N, C-alpha and C positions, 0 to 999 in steps of 0.2 A: 913510462914511469910517472910522468907528470899527470897523465890522464888518470892513472890509478890513484894518485894522491888526491886529485880533485874529487874522484869518485868516493874516496874514503871520507872526505869531509862532508859529503852530502847526507842530509838527514831528511827523512820523510815521516810526517806524523800521521798516524791512522786513528781515526775517531772511534769512540766506543760503539759497539754494535750489539744488536740483540742476537744471542746465540740460541736460546730456547725460551719457551713460555708454555707452562702447563698448569692444569687444574686437576686436583685429585681429591678423593674422599677416602680415608683409610678404612672407614666402616663398610665400604662396598665390596671389598675383597679381603676379608680377614683371614681366610684359610690359605694354606700353602697350595700353590698351583692356580690360585684365583687372582693373583696380583694385578693382572691386566684390567680386571673389573674396576679397580680403584681409579683408573685414568679416565677422566671425563673429557679432556681436551689436551692435545699436544701439538706444539708447533716447534720445529718443522715436522710435518706429517710423514715425510719420507724416512725419518729415523727408524731404524730396525726395532722390532717389537721388544727384544730382550734389553736393548739399550734404554728404551723408554722405561721399562720396568725397573732397571737398575738405577736410573737417575731419580725416579720417583721414590724408590726404596731408600736411597741415600738421604733425600730431603726429609723423609718421614723419620729416619733414624736420628738426624740432627735435631729435629723438632722435639722428639721424645727425650733425647739426651739432655737438651737444655731445659726441659720441663722439670728435671730433677733438681735443678738449682733455682729455678724461678717458675713455679707451677702456673701462675697467672699470666706471666709474660714470657712466652718461649722466644726462640730465636727470631730476629727480624732480618738478619743478613749474615752471610758467610763470605769471608775474604780469602781468596787464594791468589797465587801469583798471576795466573792468566785471566781470571774472571771474578765476578762478584755475583753472588746469588741473593735474591731478595724474597722473603717469605711474607705472606699476608693471609690471615684467616678471617675473611669478611663475614662468614656465617659459621656456626658451630660445625666443626669437622670438614668444612670445605676450605681447601688450601690452594692459594694461587702462588706460583713460583715464576720469577723472571730471572734469567741468567744473562748477564751483560758482560761482554768481553772488555777487559781493561784497555784503555788507550795504549797504542804501541808507538815507539820510536824505532823506525827502520834505518839501520846504518849499514854501510858496506865495508867489509873487512876482507882483504885479499880477493876482491871481486865477488864475494859471496854476501848475501843479505844476513844481517844479524838483528834479531828482534829484542828490544828491551820493553818489557811490560811496565807501565806506570801504575804501580799498585795502589798508590794513595791519592790518585786524581779524582776518582768518583766519590761523590758525597752520598752517604747512606740515606740521609733525610730526603734528598732530591729524588732519588730513584725509588725509594719506598713510597713517596707521594705519587709518583707516576703509576706505580702498581696499584695503589688504592684507587686512583682515578680510572684505571681500566675497569675495576669492578663497578664504580659509581656510574660510568657511562653504559656498561652492560645493563645494569639495573634500571637505568632511566628508560631504556628501550625494550627491556624484556621482563622486568620484575626480578624478584629474588630467585636464587638457586632453588630454595625450598618450594617456592610457588610452582616452578617448572616440574619439580618432583611430584607435587600434588596433582598437577594437571595431567601428567602422563608418564611419571617415573623417569628412570635414567635415560631412556631413549629420547624423550622430549628435551631433557636438559642438554644432552649431547648435541642434538640437532640445533638448538638455539645458540649454544656456544660456538659451534662450527660456523653457523650462518653469520654470527656477529663478528667473530675474530678473524675468520679466514676468507669466506667468500660472501657474495651478496646475490641472493636469488631474486631480489625485488627487481622486476623489469622496469618499473616506473620510478624514476628519481631515487637512486640508491641513497641510503643514509651515509655510508662510508664506502669507498672502494674496497678497503680492507682495513679494519681498525688498527691492526698491529703495524701497518705501514705508516699510520699517521703519528706514531710516537715521537719520531725525530730525536732519538736519544742523544745525538751529538750536540743539540742546542738546549738541553734541559738545564734549568738553573733555579734560582730562588723563587721565581714567579710560579714554578710548578709546585713548590712547597705551599705557597699561599693559596693558589687556585682562586684568586680574588676576582672582583668585578670592577671594571672601570666605569665610573659614573660620569654622565655628561653634565657639565656645569650649566646651570640655568638660572635666569632671574625668576622672581616669584610669579609675575603675571603670565609668562609663557608656561611655567609649570602648572598653573591653575587651568590654563587652556587645555593642556594635555589631560589633566585630571578630569575636566569636564567632558572632553572627547571620549575618554574611556568609559565614564559613567553613561553617556548617551549610547555608546556602542553596546554596552552590556545590557542596556534596557531594550534597545532595538532588536538585538540578536539574543533573545532571552535564554538560549541554551548554553551560552558561554559561561563557563565556571570560573576560569582564571584568565587574566590578561597580563601581558608584559609589553612594555614600550621601549624601543631602542632608537637611538639616532647616532649615525656615524660609528656603528659597532660599539656604542657605549650605552649603558642602561640608564633609563630615566625613571621608570616605574615598573613595579612587579607585584602581583597579588599572590605569588607562590611563596612557600617557605624558603628561607635562605639557602639551605643545603641543596634543595631541588633546583633553585634558580642558578646557583653557582655552576652546577654541572650542565644545565641547559644552556647557560651563557657560553660555556666553553665549547659546546657543540655548535652553537650558532656562529660564534666568531672564528672558530678554527676549521669548520667543515662546511656548514650550509652557506653562509654569506660569501666566503671566497669562491665557491663554485658558481655563484650568480653575480660575480663582479661585473659592473658595467661602467662606461664612462659617466662621470658625475654630470648631472644636468646643471649647466651654469645658470640657466634662467628658464623662463616659460616660453622661449621662442623655438624650442625643439619640437619635432613632430609629436603631436598629442594623439592619443587614441581617441577616435570619435565613433567607436562602433557600438556604444551602449545605447539602449533605448532612451529617448529624450535627449540624446546628444550630451550626456553628462561627461564632460571632458576631464580626463585625469591621467596620472602616470601609474596608477596602482596595478599590481600584478601579484599572483600567488607564487611563492617560492616553494611551498609544498601544496600538493593537490592538483587540480586540473590545469593543463597547459593552455588549452583554448576553450573559453567559455561558450563560443559560438558553435562548437562541435557537439551535436546532440549525443554523440557516442563517447564524449569525454569522460574519463574515469575520475571519480571523486575519491581517490585513495589518499589518506593522510597517514603519516607515521603515528604509531601509538606510543605514548609515554606513560610511565608509572611514577606517581608521586606519593608522598606521605606513606611510604612502604612500612614504616615502623608503627603506623597508627591505623588510619582508615583504609589504606591501600587503594588508591584511586587509579583507575585506568582511563586515559584521556586521548582524544585525537588532537594532534598538534597542527594548527593552521597558522602558517607564517605568511604574512601579506606585507608587501613593501611598496612604498611610493617615494621616489628620489632617495634621499639618505635615511628616511624614517622607516622603521619596520615595526610591525605590531604582531604579537603572538596571541592568538585566541586558543584557549584550551576548552574543549567540550567533552562531555561524558562519552566514553567509548561505546556505551549501549545505544547511543543515538547515531545512526549512520548519516553523515552529511550528504545531502542530495545535490544534484547539479543546480536545482532551483535555489537551494540555500546558498550555494557558492555565488550564484548570480546576484542574489539579494545582498550578500555581504559585499560583493564587488561594487554594486551600485550605491550602497550606503557609505561604506568605508573609503572607497577610492577617492571621490572628490574631496571629502573632508580631510583625509590624510595628506593629500597633495597640497592643500592650502596650509595645513599645519606644518608640514615639512618646510615649506617656503618661509613661513613665519619664524620657525626655529633658526633657519639658516640666516635670515635677515638679522635677528636678534644677536646671534652668535657673532656675526661680522661687526655689528655695532660695538659689542663688548670688546672685541679684539682691537678695534680702532681706538677705543677709550684707553685700554691698557697700554697701547703704543707698541711699537716694534721692539721685540726683546733682542738684546745682543747675546751672543753666545756666553752663557755663564761659566764661571770658573769651576763649577761643581755639577755633579750628576747625582740623582738620588732615586731610591725606591721607598715608597711609603705604603704601609698596610695597616688596616684597622680590623682587628679580630671581631669587633662587635657588629659591624655592618658589611664586612668583607670588602670594603673599599680599597682599591689598589691604584697606585699611580707610579709610573716609572718614566724618568727622562733618560734612563740608561738604555732602554730597549727602543730600537728603531721601529718604524711602522711595520706592522706584520706583513710578511710575504704571504702568498695565499694561505698558508696555515701555520706559519712559525713566527715567533717573535724573537728577533735576533738582538743580542747584546752588542752595544757599540764600544765596549771596553775590553781590555785584555782578559782572557779566561782566568789568569792568575788572580785578578782582582775579584772576579765573580766567585772564585773559590773562597777567597777571604770572607766575602759577604755570607756565603753559605756556612763557613766555620763560625762566624759571629752569631748567626741565627741558631746554630746547634747549641752554642753556649747559652743563648737566651732561653732556649726551651728546657734547659736543665734546672733552671731556678724560677720561682714565681715572682721574686722581687723585681722592681724596676731597676734598670742599670744602664751604664754607658760604657762602650769599649772603643778605644782609639788605637789604630794600628798604623805604623809607618811601613809601607810596602817597599820592597827592594827597588822598585822602579821609580822611587821618589814621590809616589802618590801617597796621600793620607786617606785612610778608610775609617769612617766613624759609624758606629751603630748605637742607636738610642732606643731603649724599650721603656715605655711609660704608659701606664693605665690602658693596657690591652692594645696599644699602638706601637708599631715599630717603624723606625726611620733609619735608612742606610744611606750614607753620603760618601761619595768619592771626590776628593779634592786634588786638583793638580797644582799644588803650590810647593815647589821644590824646596825653597829656603824657609818655609814657615816653621814656627815652633809650636809646641803643644797649646800654649795660651792663645796664639793667633788662630790656630785651627778651631779651637773651641769657640772663639768669637765669630768666626765665619759661619759655623753651624748655627749659632744663635741668630745671626742675621738671616740665614736661610729659613729658620723656623718662623721668624717674625714676618718675612715677606710671603712665603708660600703657605704657611700654616698659622696665620695670625689668629684664627678663631679656634685653634686646637691647642689644648693644654698639654704641654710637655714639661715634665718635672725637670728642674735644673739640678 
């Protein structure tokens, strides 16, 4: 009896999971009996054909029905007891749908499991952003859906979608093991809405050294079209358009860099490669491209990326080269195949200089850290985002695990941040929202001049005036050169 009572009290929480993900075009199978032709991609693939057709037909009906009320803005999501469906039309008549199971609380009653679906836990804006990023990431490596149709019709588009979202046939250095597995729906939050870029703080002299290095490299390697420079997974310089850089940054920091993690080199006393002609010693290596430059059979395959797809539609090879904590991305025209000779030249020119530069940045960073002094654990945590340059900073999220950024506060507080963000997006004016959470935390959201700041304060007995003063102090210390309206 006591065991049954104990069992009855036990609760288990089950995180949201991906139930299905599919892409369809209603124009491809307009006649009865041709419904299957509309489906371009469906996950999980094992689902029976008639069920796929039924699910796609239902989504099509929902979209058409909502168009009667809002012709320009059809449905974005559908809420049901057990799941939530998200719709996105990235290109005309191409629809992407993601179905996510709501979180579940599993209880035991009379020895049997009882499931309670948490219908209001998922935030539409967060998961709609995840779905939009699925398209952006596909487009970065494959170009638009329309371009695939132009290249070889429905067959080519289906092949590209299958290859990107489901499996990976690239034998050498895959881009993703399987893109849908990298979504980590249980840890999605406000950072997925912003999809921002973390910038590395630098003094002017070091920044000029990096700028000079990039100019020299682009001159020496004259086929380079665009360059991006990162240190410690943070961006320092980029020649790409912002929207292209933000999705490339997401790929680099959540997929490519984590796969090549290595123990940080504390100094220059570690074993140095001394295999280059002329004994040019350095720590440089390719993260994309040839594994061994001394192998005459080494394959110089680099991933292709597509940028400026709304305008000039450029196809480029992505060369990522790293030395210690510094990484540089060189993008060259895809019509020029990089040779082993070019890779060796790049290695001999970039490797030694990038190694010295990485060491200089590290030294400068440590000096600045010593000057600012050891920081004690603050009373607050915050997320900052600037819509103009996509700059993002968070003290709420812990250091990324191989591919996920984990929040260090309770999910309920993260949900409040998401709700405040949704309120901000409904109006254009600057505003401030202060919330007292059930757990005695205070949550503050400030929106000012295309910038957003979210603060979580752990001050149980504070009142509204004191909380406001604390946020002002935070703005003065952390954002002293950024204008926030009072």
